[in-house]
C-alpha positions in Angstrom: 111.7 95.8 106.3 115.3 94.6 106.2 117.4 94.7 103.0 117.3 91.6 100.9 120.3 89.5 100.2 120.5 90.8 96.6 120.3 94.3 97.9 123.1 93.8 100.4 125.3 92.4 97.6 124.5 95.3 95.4 122.7 93.2 92.8 119.4 95.0 93.3 118.4 98.6 93.8 117.0 99.4 97.3 113.5 98.2 97.7 112.4 101.2 99.8 113.2 104.9 100.1 116.6 105.8 101.5 118.0 109.0 102.9 121.4 110.1 101.6 123.2 109.3 104.9 121.9 105.7 105.1 122.5 105.1 101.4 126.1 106.3 101.9 126.6 104.0 104.9 125.1 101.1 103.0 127.5 101.6 100.1 130.5 101.9 102.6 129.5 98.7 104.3 129.1 96.8 101.1 132.4 98.1 99.8 134.2 97.1 102.9 132.5 93.7 102.9 133.8 92.9 99.4 137.3 94.1 100.4 137.4 91.6 103.3 135.9 88.9 101.2 138.4 89.4 98.4 141.3 89.6 100.9 140.2 86.5 102.7 139.8 84.6 99.4 143.3 85.6 98.3 144.8 84.6 101.7 143.1 81.3 101.4 144.4 80.8 97.9 147.9 81.5 99.1 147.7 78.4 101.3 147.6 76.2 98.3 149.9 78.1 96.1 153.6 77.2 95.6 155.0 79.8 98.0 158.2 79.9 100.1 158.5 77.3 102.8 159.0 80.1 105.3 155.3 81.1 105.1 153.4 80.4 108.3 150.4 78.5 107.0 148.5 78.7 110.3 148.9 82.4 110.4 147.7 82.9 106.9 144.7 80.6 107.6 143.8 82.6 110.6 144.0 85.8 108.5 141.7 84.3 105.9 139.2 83.1 108.6 139.1 86.5 110.3 138.6 88.3 107.0 135.7 86.1 106.2 134.2 86.6 109.6 134.4 90.4 109.4 132.9 90.2 105.9 129.9 88.3 107.4 129.5 90.9 110.1 129.3 93.7 107.4 126.8 91.6 105.4 124.5 91.2 108.4 124.9 94.7 109.8 124.8 96.5 106.4 123.2 99.9 106.7 122.5 99.5 110.4 126.2 99.8 111.3 127.3 103.3 112.5 130.2 105.0 110.8 132.5 104.5 113.7 132.1 100.8 113.4 133.3 100.9 109.8 136.4 102.7 111.0 137.1 100.1 113.6 136.6 97.2 111.2 138.9 98.9 108.7 141.5 99.2 111.4 141.0 95.5 112.0 141.7 94.9 108.3 145.0 96.8 108.6 146.0 94.6 111.6 145.2 91.5 109.6 147.4 92.7 106.7 150.2 93.3 109.2 149.7 89.8 110.5 149.8 88.3 107.0 152.9 90.3 106.0 154.7 89.2 109.2 153.7 85.6 108.7 155.0 85.7 105.1 158.5 86.5 106.4 159.1 88.9 103.5 159.0 92.7 104.0 158.2 93.0 100.3 155.3 90.5 100.5 152.5 90.9 97.9 150.1 91.2 100.9 151.4 94.9 101.1 149.2 95.7 98.2 146.2 95.3 100.5 147.3 98.4 102.3 146.4 100.3 99.1 142.8 99.1 99.5 142.7 100.4 103.0 144.1 103.8 102.0 141.6 104.1 99.1 138.7 103.2 101.3 139.8 105.4 104.2 140.3 108.5 102.0 137.0 108.0 100.2 134.5 107.0 102.9 136.1 108.4 106.1 136.8 112.0 107.1 140.3 113.4 106.9 141.2 112.7 110.6 140.1 109.0 110.5 141.8 108.6 107.1 145.1 110.1 108.5 144.9 107.8 111.5 144.5 104.8 109.3 147.6 105.7 107.2 149.6 106.5 110.4 148.8 103.0 111.7 149.9 101.4 108.4 153.1 103.4 108.5 153.9 102.3 112.0 152.9 98.7 111.4 155.1 98.4 108.3 158.0 100.1 110.2 157.8 97.3 112.8 158.0 94.7 110.1 161.0 96.3 108.5 162.7 96.7 111.9 162.8 92.9 112.2 164.2 92.4 108.7 167.8 91.3 108.0 168.2 93.7 105.1 170.6 96.7 105.4 169.1 99.6 107.4 169.4 102.1 104.6 167.6 99.7 102.3 164.7 99.4 104.7 164.5 103.1 105.2 164.2 103.7 101.5 161.7 101.0 101.2 159.5 102.4 104.0 159.7 106.0 102.6 158.7 104.9 99.1 155.9 102.7 100.4 154.5 105.4 102.7 154.7 108.2 100.2 153.0 106.1 97.5 150.3 105.2 100.0 149.7 108.8 101.0 149.7 110.2 97.5 147.3 107.5 96.3 145.0 108.3 99.2 145.1 112.0 98.6 144.2 111.5 94.9 141.2 109.5 96.0 140.3 112.2 98.5 140.5 114.9 95.8 138.1 112.8 93.7 135.7 112.4 96.6 135.7 116.1 97.4 135.0 116.9 93.8 132.0 114.5 93.8 130.8 116.1 97.0 131.1 119.6 95.5 129.0 118.5 92.5 126.4 117.0 94.7 126.1 120.1 96.8 125.7 122.2 93.6 123.0 119.8 92.5 121.3 120.0 95.9 121.4 123.8 95.9 119.8 123.9 92.4 117.1 121.4 93.2 116.3 122.3 96.9 114.7 118.8 97.2 115.0 116.2 99.9 116.3 112.9 98.5 114.2 110.7 100.7 110.7 112.3 100.4 110.9 114.3 97.2 109.6 117.4 99.1 111.5 120.6 99.5 114.4 120.6 101.9 114.8 123.1 104.7 116.7 125.7 102.5 114.1 125.3 99.7 111.3 125.8 102.2 112.9 128.9 103.7 113.3 130.5 100.3 109.7 129.8 99.2 108.3 130.9 102.6 110.2 134.2 102.5 108.9 134.9 99.0 105.3 134.1 100.0 105.6 136.4 103.1 107.0 139.2 101.0 104.2 138.8 98.5 101.7 138.8 101.4 103.2 142.0 102.8 102.7 143.9 99.6 99.2 142.5 98.8 97.8 142.4 102.4 97.1 138.7 102.1 97.6 136.0 104.8 99.8 133.0 104.8 99.3 129.9 106.9 102.2 127.7 108.1 101.8 124.2 109.5 104.5 122.1 111.2 103.8 118.3 111.6 105.6 115.6 113.5 105.1 111.8 114.0 103.6 111.0 117.3 105.3 108.7 119.7 107.7 108.8 122.7 111.4 109.7 122.1 113.3 110.1 118.9 111.5 108.6 115.9 114.6 106.8 114.5 115.4 105.3 117.9 111.8 104.1 118.2 111.2 102.8 114.7 114.7 102.1 113.4 116.2 103.8 110.4 114.7 101.7 107.7 111.2 101.8 109.1 111.5 105.6 109.8 112.5 106.2 106.1 109.5 104.2 104.9 107.1 106.0 107.2 108.5 109.5 106.3 108.3 108.7 102.6 104.7 107.5 102.9 103.6 110.5 105.0 105.3 112.8 102.4 103.3 111.2 99.7 100.0 111.6 101.6 100.8 115.3 102.3 101.7 116.0 98.7 98.4 114.5 97.6 96.3 116.4 100.1 97.6 120.0 99.8 96.6 122.5 97.1 98.7 123.2 94.0 99.6 126.6 95.5 100.8 125.1 98.8 104.4 123.8 99.3 105.5 121.0 101.6 109.0 120.3 103.0 110.9 118.0 105.3 112.6 120.2 107.9 114.6 119.8 111.1 115.3 116.1 110.6 111.9 114.3 110.8 109.4 117.2 110.8 107.2 118.3 107.9 106.2 121.8 107.1 103.6 123.2 104.7 103.2 126.8 103.7 99.7 127.8 102.5 99.5 131.2 100.6 96.3 133.2 100.8 95.1 131.2 103.8 94.7 132.1 107.5 95.3 129.7 110.4 91.8 128.3 110.2 92.1 127.2 106.6 95.6 125.8 107.3 94.2 123.9 110.3 91.5 122.4 108.1 94.1 121.2 105.7 96.1 119.7 108.6 93.1 117.8 109.9 92.5 116.4 106.5 96.1 115.2 106.2 96.0 113.8 109.7 92.9 111.7 108.8 94.5 110.4 105.6 97.7 109.4 107.4 95.8 107.8 110.3 93.6 105.7 108.0 96.4 104.6 105.8 98.6 103.2 108.6 95.5 101.7 110.4 94.8 99.7 107.3 98.4 98.6 107.1 98.2 97.3 110.6 100.9 99.7 112.0 99.1 102.6 113.6 100.8 106.0 113.1 99.5 109.5 113.6 100.7 113.1 113.3 100.5 116.2 115.5 100.2 119.6 113.8 101.1 123.1 114.9 99.4 125.9 113.0 100.2 129.6 112.8 99.7 132.4 110.2 101.2 135.6 109.0 100.7 138.4 110.0 98.5 137.5 112.9 101.1 135.4 114.8 104.3 137.1 113.6 105.7 139.7 111.2 108.6 137.5 110.0 109.2 133.9 109.0 111.1 133.1 112.2 108.3 134.5 114.4 105.6 132.5 112.6 107.7 129.3 112.6 108.3 129.8 116.3 104.5 130.1 116.9 103.8 127.0 114.8 106.4 125.0 116.8 104.9 126.2 120.0 101.4 125.1 118.8 102.9 121.7 117.8 104.2 121.3 121.3 100.7 122.0 122.7 99.3 119.4 120.3 101.8 116.7 121.5 101.1 117.6 125.2 97.4 117.0 124.5 98.0 113.5 123.4 98.8 114.0 119.7 96.8 113.1 116.6 95.4 116.6 116.4 96.0 120.1 115.0 96.4 123.0 117.3 96.4 126.7 116.3 98.8 129.0 118.0 97.1 130.9 120.9 98.5 134.2 122.2 97.4 136.2 125.2 96.9 139.3 123.2 93.9 138.0 121.3 92.9 135.1 123.6 89.6 136.5 125.0 88.4 138.0 121.7 89.3 134.9 119.6 87.7 132.4 122.0 84.5 134.5 122.1 84.4 134.8 118.3 85.1 131.1 118.0 82.0 130.5 120.2 80.0 132.9 118.1 79.3 135.2 121.0 78.3 138.8 120.2 80.8 141.2 121.7 79.3 144.6 122.6 80.7 147.4 124.7 78.2 149.6 126.6 79.4 153.1 127.3 77.5 155.0 130.1 76.8 158.6 129.5 78.2 161.1 132.1 74.7 162.2 133.1 73.7 158.6 133.8 76.7 158.1 136.0 76.0 161.3 137.9 72.4 160.2 138.4 73.5 156.9 139.8 75.9 158.6 142.2 73.1 161.0 143.4 70.9 158.1 144.1 
C-alpha cells in the first residue's frame, strides 16, 4: 500500500512497517521536497516584490516553476526514489539557484542563501563524496557569476573565498552532527541486537545467541535445531513485490513466526530477507515440525488476505550436521535450496551421504540387522 498524502507530508506516522533504509530515504525525499517547495515559493514571491528593475522576471518565473515541478516529483516518488536520484535532484537545485542568482544581476543576491540549504542537505543525507561534489559545483558556479561581475577582481576573490569557506564549514558542522547521531544509533543497535522492521533479532544478535546455545549443547550433550526460511517466488523479493509490500510481508511473517515458536526458541531476520530460528534441546525432526507449523500458519494467513504467499524451510541440527555454527548454517542453507528446487512451500531436512542409507531406512521403520557368518559355515559352503 502506497503512503498516504499526510504521510508523505510528514503529518502522519508511517501506516506500515518500515526498514531503516526506506525510512531514511523517505525522510530525505520529504526534506528535499520541502526545500524545493520553499525555494519555489520565495522565487515566486520575488516576482511581485519591489526589487531592482534589472531582475529578469522570466528567469525567476522559470526557476519557481522548475522548483515546484521537482517538489512534485519528490512528493510522488517519495520512498521509492533511489538515493542517486536524490543526489541528481539536489544538483538540479544548485543549478536553479545559479540560474536565479545570474538572473538577479547581483553577485550578492539573497538567492545565495539557498546554497546553504543545499550544503546542509548534502552533508546530512549524502555520503562524503557526493557532498563534496555538490559543494565543488556550488563553488564553480558562484565563481562563474563573479567572473561576469563589474566589481574589482580582488573584491570578487575575497567574496568568493568568504562564501565558499562559510559554506564548507557549515556543511562540516552538519556532517559532524550526523556522524554523532549515526554513532549513537550504532551503539543502540549493538545493545538491542534487534531488527527495526520485524522486531526479531538481527544477524549479529542471532549469531551471538546461536553460539551460546551451541556451546551449552557441547557441554551438556544436547542437540540444537536450526531453521532458515525464505519467501517463495522467482527472483529477488524486493524486485518482485516492491519495497513497501516486501516490508509489510516480512513484518507479517515475523509476527507469525514469533507466535508459533517456543519460549526457548529465538527467531531472527538474517541475510536481507531470510528468517532463521534456533531451537535448543531439539533435533532436526522437532525443528522440521515447527517449520511445517509456521509454514501452514503463513500460508493460511495470506490465502485469507487474497495474496498467496508461502515459505520454504531448510532444517539442520547440531551436532549431527556440523560441529560449528557455520557448518550447521551451511547445511540449513543447502536444505533450503533443496526445498526451493522442489517447488517451495515445504520444509526439507539436510541430507548427507554419510547417514543417507541408515536414516532413510530408519525413517521408513525398517529393521536393520547384520548377519555375520561363522568361519565354519563359510568353509562348509566352499566345500560343497
